[in-house]
Kinemage of the C-alpha trace (Angstrom):
@kinemage 1
@onewidth
@group {chain A} dominant
@subgroup {mainchain}
@vectorlist {calphas} color= white
{ca met a 1} P 118.907 217.610 115.285
{ca pro a 2} L 117.818 216.240 112.016
{ca gly a 3} L 116.994 212.636 111.572
{ca arg a 4} L 118.931 210.257 109.524
{ca glu a 5} L 118.615 207.101 107.474
{ca leu a 6} L 121.382 204.670 106.711
{ca ser a 7} L 121.279 202.233 103.939
{ca lys a 8} L 123.924 199.887 103.038
{ca arg a 9} L 125.373 202.669 101.044
{ca gly a 10} L 124.141 205.287 103.309
{ca thr a 11} L 120.712 205.487 104.684
{ca gly a 12} L 119.999 207.237 107.774
{ca thr a 13} L 117.349 209.339 109.119
{ca gly a 14} L 118.026 210.048 112.577
{ca arg a 15} L 121.449 211.109 112.611
{ca ala a 16} L 123.445 209.289 110.129
{ca gly a 17} L 122.440 209.256 106.567
{ca pro a 18} L 121.501 206.393 104.546
{ca ala a 19} L 124.180 206.061 102.037
{ca arg a 20} L 126.290 203.369 103.330
{ca arg a 21} L 126.600 201.809 106.736
{ca leu a 22} L 129.746 203.168 108.266
{ca asp a 23} L 129.630 200.639 111.072
{ca pro a 24} L 127.134 198.914 113.307
{ca gly a 25} L 127.898 201.336 116.115
{ca his a 26} L 124.938 203.621 115.574
{ca arg a 27} L 126.884 206.585 114.352
{ca ser a 28} L 124.815 209.653 113.948
{ca gly a 29} L 124.724 211.851 110.893
{ca trp a 30} L 126.591 214.413 112.927
{ca his a 31} L 129.237 211.852 113.814
{ca cys a 32} L 129.586 210.907 110.164
{ca val a 33} L 130.025 214.566 109.256
{ca arg a 34} L 132.774 214.813 111.822
{ca leu a 35} L 134.597 211.766 110.523
{ca ala a 36} L 134.364 213.112 107.003
{ca leu a 37} L 135.767 216.473 108.020
{ca leu a 38} L 138.640 214.853 109.861
{ca glu a 39} L 139.524 212.721 106.848
{ca gln a 40} L 139.445 215.732 104.595
{ca leu a 41} L 141.586 217.922 106.826
{ca gly a 42} L 144.745 216.514 105.277
{ca arg a 43} L 143.884 217.727 101.806
{ca asn a 44} L 141.612 220.692 102.452
{ca pro a 45} L 141.701 222.289 105.909
{ca phe a 46} L 138.222 222.824 107.269
{ca thr a 47} L 139.240 226.278 108.400
{ca ala a 48} L 139.260 227.168 104.732
{ca ala a 49} L 135.848 225.595 104.373
{ca val a 50} L 134.471 227.688 107.218
{ca ser a 51} L 136.002 230.744 105.643
{ca thr a 52} L 134.348 229.885 102.330
{ca ile a 53} L 130.989 229.376 104.009
{ca val a 54} L 131.055 232.599 105.960
{ca cys a 55} L 132.281 234.444 102.914
{ca ser a 56} L 129.443 233.010 100.859
{ca ala a 57} L 126.896 234.011 103.447
{ca asp a 58} L 128.243 237.542 103.816
{ca ala a 59} L 128.926 238.175 100.154
{ca his a 60} L 125.854 236.310 98.924
{ca ala a 61} L 127.994 234.436 96.440
{ca leu a 62} L 129.352 230.924 96.046
{ca ser a 63} L 132.968 229.973 96.276
{ca ala a 64} L 134.675 230.273 92.915
{ca his a 65} L 135.441 226.571 92.800
{ca glu a 66} L 131.857 225.471 93.337
{ca pro a 67} L 129.822 227.147 90.590
{ca glu a 68} L 127.730 224.038 90.186
{ca leu a 69} L 126.125 224.709 93.544
{ca arg a 70} L 124.400 227.846 92.399
{ca glu a 71} L 120.658 227.405 92.833
{ca pro a 72} L 117.495 228.934 91.432
{ca ala a 73} L 115.271 231.122 93.508
{ca ala a 74} L 112.586 229.504 95.578
{ca thr a 75} L 109.028 229.882 94.424
{ca thr a 76} L 106.567 231.113 96.954
{ca ala a 77} L 102.825 230.941 96.957
{ca pro a 78} L 100.138 232.914 98.658
{ca ala a 79} L 98.924 232.151 102.088
{ca lys a 80} L 97.699 228.573 101.826
{ca pro a 81} L 100.071 225.598 101.885
{ca ala a 82} L 100.631 224.104 98.486
{ca ala a 83} L 99.323 220.646 97.874
{ca ala a 84} L 101.904 217.974 98.019
{ca pro a 85} L 101.749 215.549 95.132
{ca ala a 86} L 101.375 212.169 96.402
{ca ala a 87} L 101.279 209.259 94.196
{ca ser a 88} L 102.740 206.147 95.523
{ca pro a 89} L 106.262 206.572 96.786
{ca ser a 90} L 108.861 206.324 94.147
{ca pro a 91} L 111.671 203.866 94.668
{ca val a 92} L 114.992 204.934 96.017
{ca ser a 93} L 117.172 205.811 93.114
{ca ser a 94} L 120.371 205.189 94.919
{ca pro a 95} L 120.696 202.617 97.644
{ca ser a 96} L 121.318 205.239 100.200
{ca pro a 97} L 118.707 206.499 102.583
{ca ala a 98} L 119.065 209.709 104.291
{ca ala a 99} L 120.170 211.063 107.489
{ca ser a 100} L 119.112 213.775 109.660
{ca pro a 101} L 120.710 215.217 112.711
{ca ala a 102} L 119.842 213.487 115.829
{ca ala a 103} L 120.242 213.901 119.461
{ca lys a 104} L 123.732 215.139 119.201
{ca pro a 105} L 125.606 216.553 116.303
{ca ala a 106} L 129.065 215.668 115.221
{ca ala a 107} L 130.627 217.089 112.194
{ca ser a 108} L 133.196 216.174 109.725
{ca pro a 109} L 133.595 215.528 106.051
{ca ala a 110} L 134.637 212.151 105.025
{ca ala a 111} L 136.221 210.052 102.406
{ca ser a 112} L 136.568 211.003 98.782
{ca pro a 113} L 137.877 214.436 97.967
{ca ser a 114} L 134.717 216.442 97.936
{ca pro a 115} L 134.743 220.218 97.863
{ca ala a 116} L 134.728 222.166 101.090
{ca pro a 117} L 131.208 222.866 102.338
{ca ala a 118} L 129.834 226.025 100.823
{ca leu a 119} L 126.572 227.707 101.582
{ca ala a 120} L 123.979 227.684 98.868
{ca ser a 121} L 123.817 230.779 96.732
{ca pro a 122} L 121.408 233.483 97.806
{ca ser a 123} L 117.953 233.777 96.394
{ca pro a 124} L 115.331 236.490 96.711
{ca val a 125} L 113.425 237.132 99.892
{ca ala a 126} L 110.212 235.148 99.925
{ca thr a 127} L 107.037 237.122 100.397
{ca gly a 128} L 104.468 234.365 100.756
{ca arg a 129} L 103.763 231.989 103.606
{ca val a 130} L 104.228 228.914 101.439
{ca val a 131} L 107.716 228.225 100.165
{ca asn a 132} L 108.090 225.672 97.371
{ca phe a 133} L 111.668 224.508 96.973
{ca asp a 134} L 113.745 221.768 95.412
{ca ala a 135} L 116.406 219.619 97.039
{ca thr a 136} L 119.036 218.260 94.694
{ca glu a 137} L 122.758 217.462 94.576
{ca tyr a 138} L 123.825 219.436 96.613
{ca ser a 139} L 121.728 222.489 97.268
{ca phe a 140} L 118.317 223.864 98.226
{ca thr a 141} L 116.414 226.445 96.208
{ca leu a 142} L 115.388 228.273 99.363
{ca pro a 143} L 115.120 232.021 99.945
{ca asp a 144} L 117.646 233.889 102.079
{ca ser a 145} L 115.049 235.501 104.287
{ca leu a 146} L 111.538 234.956 105.613
{ca ala a 147} L 109.306 236.839 108.026
{ca ala a 148} L 108.605 235.123 111.335
{ca gly a 149} L 105.382 233.226 111.831
{ca gln a 150} L 103.816 230.171 110.324
{ca val a 151} L 105.454 229.000 107.099
{ca thr a 152} L 104.713 225.916 105.026
{ca phe a 153} L 107.727 224.395 103.299
{ca val a 154} L 106.912 222.226 100.277
{ca met a 155} L 109.900 220.129 99.226
{ca arg a 156} L 110.422 218.198 96.029
{ca asn a 157} L 113.464 215.978 95.514
{ca thr a 158} L 114.713 216.648 92.004
{ca gly a 159} L 118.036 214.919 92.535
{ca lys a 160} L 119.207 211.336 92.233
{ca glu a 161} L 119.871 210.679 95.921
{ca leu a 162} L 117.663 210.896 98.994
{ca his a 163} L 117.419 214.314 100.643
{ca his a 164} L 115.853 216.054 103.596
{ca ala a 165} L 115.925 219.597 104.954
{ca gln a 166} L 116.687 220.034 108.656
{ca leu a 167} L 116.165 223.479 110.152
{ca leu a 168} L 118.468 224.437 113.025
{ca lys a 169} L 118.066 227.760 114.848
{ca leu a 170} L 121.300 229.238 116.101
{ca asn a 171} L 121.243 230.356 119.718
{ca ser a 172} L 121.435 234.086 120.437
{ca asn a 173} L 124.807 235.656 119.626
{ca val a 174} L 126.010 232.500 117.835
{ca thr a 175} L 127.370 233.117 114.342
{ca ile a 176} L 127.403 230.733 111.402
{ca glu a 177} L 131.192 230.696 111.600
{ca gln a 178} L 131.035 229.570 115.245
{ca phe a 179} L 128.512 226.890 114.363
{ca met a 180} L 130.635 225.534 111.510
{ca thr a 181} L 133.710 225.520 113.730
{ca ala a 182} L 131.786 223.633 116.422
{ca leu a 183} L 130.563 221.200 113.798
{ca gln a 184} L 134.085 219.938 113.206
{ca gln a 185} L 134.683 219.552 116.942
{ca gly a 186} L 131.888 217.097 117.565
{ca glu a 187} L 128.197 216.562 118.209
{ca gly a 188} L 128.103 218.086 121.666
{ca pro a 189} L 129.694 221.426 120.775
{ca ala a 190} L 127.540 221.856 117.661
{ca leu a 191} L 124.259 220.807 119.268
{ca ala a 192} L 124.868 223.160 122.180
{ca leu a 193} L 124.726 226.107 119.778
{ca val a 194} L 121.369 225.372 118.149
{ca ser a 195} L 117.827 224.206 118.670
{ca gln a 196} L 116.263 221.638 116.363
{ca thr a 197} L 113.145 223.104 114.811
{ca gly a 198} L 111.937 220.442 112.375
{ca gly a 199} L 111.968 220.336 108.610
{ca thr a 200} L 111.002 218.150 105.673
{ca gly a 201} L 111.903 214.467 106.132
{ca val a 202} L 113.733 211.915 104.030
{ca leu a 203} L 112.261 211.779 100.526
{ca asp a 204} L 113.061 209.577 97.548
{ca pro a 205} L 113.829 211.274 94.210
{ca gly a 206} L 110.796 211.608 91.974
{ca pro a 207} L 107.600 213.569 91.356
{ca asn a 208} L 106.216 213.378 94.892
{ca ser a 209} L 106.546 216.165 97.409
{ca glu a 210} L 105.966 216.688 101.109
{ca glu a 211} L 104.862 219.640 103.238
{ca val a 212} L 105.917 220.714 106.698
{ca thr a 213} L 104.392 223.714 108.455
{ca leu a 214} L 106.477 225.407 111.155
{ca asp a 215} L 106.058 228.444 113.388
{ca leu a 216} L 109.360 230.222 112.850
{ca gln a 217} L 110.725 232.634 115.432
{ca pro a 218} L 113.039 235.535 114.502
{ca gly a 219} L 116.699 234.598 114.351
{ca thr a 220} L 119.417 232.983 112.266
{ca tyr a 221} L 118.910 229.451 110.990
{ca val a 222} L 120.772 226.971 108.844
{ca val a 223} L 119.028 224.431 106.632
{ca ala a 224} L 121.079 221.300 106.037
{ca cys a 225} L 120.957 217.822 104.573
{ca phe a 226} L 122.886 215.213 106.564
{ca val a 227} L 122.121 212.294 104.290
{ca leu a 228} L 125.166 210.269 103.314
{ca gly a 229} L 125.895 209.872 99.630
{ca pro a 230} L 126.933 206.572 97.996
{ca asp a 231} L 130.538 207.661 98.654
{ca gly a 232} L 129.863 207.917 102.381
{ca ile a 233} L 130.245 211.687 102.472
{ca pro a 234} L 127.408 213.652 104.120
{ca his a 235} L 125.621 216.016 101.751
{ca val a 236} L 126.225 218.909 104.153
{ca val a 237} L 129.956 218.541 103.493
{ca lys a 238} L 129.327 218.928 99.764
{ca gly a 239} L 127.636 222.275 100.217
{ca met a 240} L 124.080 221.246 101.101
{ca ile a 241} L 123.722 223.811 103.869
{ca lys a 242} L 122.119 227.213 103.571
{ca pro a 243} L 121.702 230.127 105.982
{ca leu a 244} L 118.193 231.461 106.507
{ca thr a 245} L 117.403 234.716 108.269
{ca val a 246} L 113.981 234.965 109.898
{ca thr a 247} L 112.999 238.584 110.443
{ca ala a 248} L 110.327 240.030 112.721
{ca ala a 249} L 106.772 239.198 111.734
{ca ala a 250} L 104.918 241.756 109.662
{ca ala a 251} L 102.578 243.988 111.605
{ca gly a 252} L 99.066 242.604 111.716
{ca ala a 253} L 100.154 239.201 110.425
{ca thr a 254} L 97.685 236.478 111.331
{ca thr a 255} L 98.238 232.782 111.820
{ca leu a 256} L 95.767 230.163 110.690
{ca ser a 257} L 96.792 226.643 111.644
{ca pro a 258} L 96.127 223.833 109.180
{ca asn a 259} L 93.236 221.492 109.819
{ca ala a 260} L 94.958 218.367 111.183
{ca pro a 261} L 92.587 215.418 111.718
{ca val a 262} L 95.500 213.137 112.617
{ca val a 263} L 97.584 213.742 115.750
{ca val a 264} L 100.958 212.057 116.234
{ca thr a 265} L 102.807 212.475 119.532
{ca leu a 266} L 106.507 211.620 119.773
{ca arg a 267} L 107.958 210.609 123.116
{ca asp a 268} L 110.672 208.385 124.562
{ca phe a 269} L 110.432 205.946 122.780
{ca ile a 270} L 107.074 205.513 121.102
{ca phe a 271} L 104.739 207.010 118.526
{ca glu a 272} L 101.248 207.740 119.813
{ca ser a 273} L 99.065 207.719 116.718
{ca pro a 274} L 96.093 205.920 115.155
{ca asp a 275} L 96.908 202.438 113.846
{ca thr a 276} L 94.923 203.145 110.678
{ca ile a 277} L 95.031 206.440 108.799
{ca pro a 278} L 92.961 207.466 105.749
{ca ser a 279} L 94.712 207.398 102.384
{ca gly a 280} L 95.001 210.466 100.196
{ca arg a 281} L 96.187 213.900 101.194
{ca asn a 282} L 96.157 214.367 104.964
{ca thr a 283} L 97.708 216.753 107.452
{ca trp a 284} L 99.069 215.441 110.752
{ca arg a 285} L 99.867 217.497 113.809
{ca ile a 286} L 103.300 216.448 115.112
{ca thr a 287} L 104.229 217.141 118.745
{ca asn a 288} L 107.371 216.096 120.591
{ca ala a 289} L 106.529 215.301 124.215
{ca gly a 290} L 110.206 214.435 124.790
{ca pro a 291} L 112.203 214.509 126.798
{ca gln a 292} L 114.700 213.798 123.999
{ca pro a 293} L 114.665 215.290 120.473
{ca his a 294} L 112.633 213.158 118.048
{ca glu a 295} L 111.622 212.892 114.410
{ca ile a 296} L 109.093 210.893 112.431
{ca gln a 297} L 110.183 209.364 109.153
{ca val a 298} L 107.543 207.629 107.039
{ca ala a 299} L 108.420 204.540 104.992
{ca arg a 300} L 106.148 202.642 102.622
{ca leu a 301} L 106.797 198.948 103.149
{ca ser a 302} L 107.177 196.401 100.390
{ca gln a 303} L 104.231 194.095 99.808
{ca gly a 304} L 104.229 191.543 102.605
{ca gly a 305} L 106.879 193.503 104.522
{ca ser a 306} L 106.798 194.712 108.114
{ca ala a 307} L 108.257 197.450 110.293
{ca gln a 308} L 110.918 194.961 111.352
{ca asp a 309} L 112.389 195.328 107.863
{ca val a 310} L 113.277 198.907 108.770
{ca leu a 311} L 114.878 197.833 112.042
{ca arg a 312} L 116.919 195.142 110.305
{ca phe a 313} L 118.026 197.644 107.703
{ca phe a 314} L 119.530 199.831 110.425
{ca thr a 315} L 121.011 197.070 112.541
{ca thr a 316} L 122.234 194.590 109.925
{ca pro a 317} L 124.354 195.704 106.975
{ca pro a 318} L 121.988 195.346 103.999
{ca ala a 319} L 122.971 193.677 100.755
{ca gly a 320} L 121.129 196.200 98.612
{ca pro a 321} L 118.787 199.175 98.710
{ca pro a 322} L 116.379 199.585 101.625
{ca pro a 323} L 113.328 197.301 101.517
{ca tyr a 324} L 111.029 200.306 101.734
{ca gln a 325} L 110.409 203.657 100.097
{ca ser a 326} L 111.077 206.976 101.841
{ca val a 327} L 107.973 209.119 101.375
{ca gly a 328} L 108.736 212.043 103.669
{ca gly a 329} L 108.511 212.931 107.314
{ca phe a 330} L 109.138 215.564 109.946
{ca gln a 331} L 112.781 216.208 110.838
{ca gly a 332} L 114.280 216.405 114.327
{ca ile a 333} L 112.599 218.754 116.766
{ca asp a 334} L 113.379 219.485 120.395
{ca ala a 335} L 111.075 218.476 123.237
{ca gly a 336} L 108.047 220.724 123.447
{ca gly a 337} L 108.167 221.603 119.765
{ca ser a 338} L 105.381 220.961 117.284
{ca gly a 339} L 104.381 221.466 113.680
{ca phe a 340} L 102.362 219.945 110.850
{ca leu a 341} L 103.190 217.304 108.258
{ca thr a 342} L 101.145 216.927 105.071
{ca leu a 343} L 101.569 213.861 102.867
{ca ser a 344} L 99.581 212.244 100.083
{ca leu a 345} L 99.754 208.506 100.618
{ca thr a 346} L 98.282 205.603 98.706
{ca ala a 347} L 96.784 202.609 100.514
{ca gly a 348} L 99.294 200.164 101.914
{ca asp a 349} L 101.418 199.312 104.931
{ca tyr a 350} L 103.809 201.908 106.281
{ca ala a 351} L 106.247 202.323 109.142
{ca phe a 352} L 106.984 205.306 111.353
{ca tyr a 353} L 110.469 205.422 112.785
{ca cys a 354} L 112.888 207.724 114.574
{ca ala a 355} L 116.563 207.151 113.831
{ca ile a 356} L 117.943 209.832 116.125
{ca pro a 357} L 120.551 208.406 118.509
{ca asp a 358} L 119.741 208.231 122.218
{ca leu a 359} L 121.561 210.941 124.161
{ca asn a 360} L 122.504 208.403 126.803
{ca thr a 361} L 123.012 205.059 125.077
{ca gly a 362} L 123.940 206.017 121.523
{ca lys a 363} L 121.359 203.580 120.151
{ca arg a 364} L 118.950 204.836 117.544
{ca his a 365} L 115.521 205.467 118.980
{ca leu a 366} L 113.973 202.898 116.657
{ca glu a 367} L 116.109 200.262 118.365
{ca glu a 368} L 114.558 201.313 121.659
{ca gly a 369} L 111.015 200.870 120.428
{ca met a 370} L 110.371 204.030 118.423
{ca leu a 371} L 109.167 202.060 115.415
{ca lys a 372} L 105.505 201.555 114.510
{ca gln a 373} L 103.676 199.869 111.654
{ca val a 374} L 100.509 201.580 110.468
{ca ser a 375} L 97.944 200.933 107.752
{ca ile a 376} L 96.930 203.573 105.228
{ca arg a 377} L 93.467 202.719 103.979
């Protein structure tokens, strides 16, 4: 599913979020969610959480005890994707990278007594093909409904922690209640009910933004953030999950793909891409040649740093914040899927990595070679 980033306090893009390393056993964001849910069962049964979520979705209202999660409506723009501000990546405010669902989802809230997950409050139906939205603690300012077809999502992180937005399409006849119930049972049950369709990658707080263009098919989706907070609790458990209904495409709707001079192919377990990419605003075509689900997270390395810094961050408990800046990416997508990623990057050394856990070994893909250093010039 989504990717995740684990930092000493929680950074994970692959499956487990970056907030804090839960253990060196390559736990995925889904697995972290599951652990969290299990820990919270004693004080707040998840069945109540599911009930709250479904109620919120059906009644288009937030749970009474979570008014702070109410979010503003998303802003939409006319047909062309909005430019993503780029300046140099801003530093991670909190030493906790983000996570995104990986190969297999596991779900469960964790430690400290955080409120039961509640779906974000409803916002108006978007009418444009570009959706500008904010990710913050712990909600998305996304619309409730979109027409099928090509949509460009422009995300800005206005919070204090890292965030991402993973889109998951529920299989036919699967309800949000069934998905949330499966989420507490483990990665396998939850992943079996959805397809990973991409989304905006891990992004540091600050003025920069990122753009991801997806070809959405009609159906029911959920948009979630699996990043771990400094307290070790996944953001999805704190309410950072929102239902999204994709309706049939409007009659006569046309699709014009972005011009993508850079092509990046994801496969087990490498990135096929140019070693040097032009600086400035560029659009990349992202394709997953599989066979496993993959993501591409983009990290700006510290001066004199290398891609190995990212690997060490995931495999060795760090003593501080990650030695790189999270500047965006393309969340988990199933084999055969594709989309477009637009970033504005300043010159420097960067790393591509996939932190989704291997379906067979449990290791993060970056540990199996899906880590590449590139130059932006």
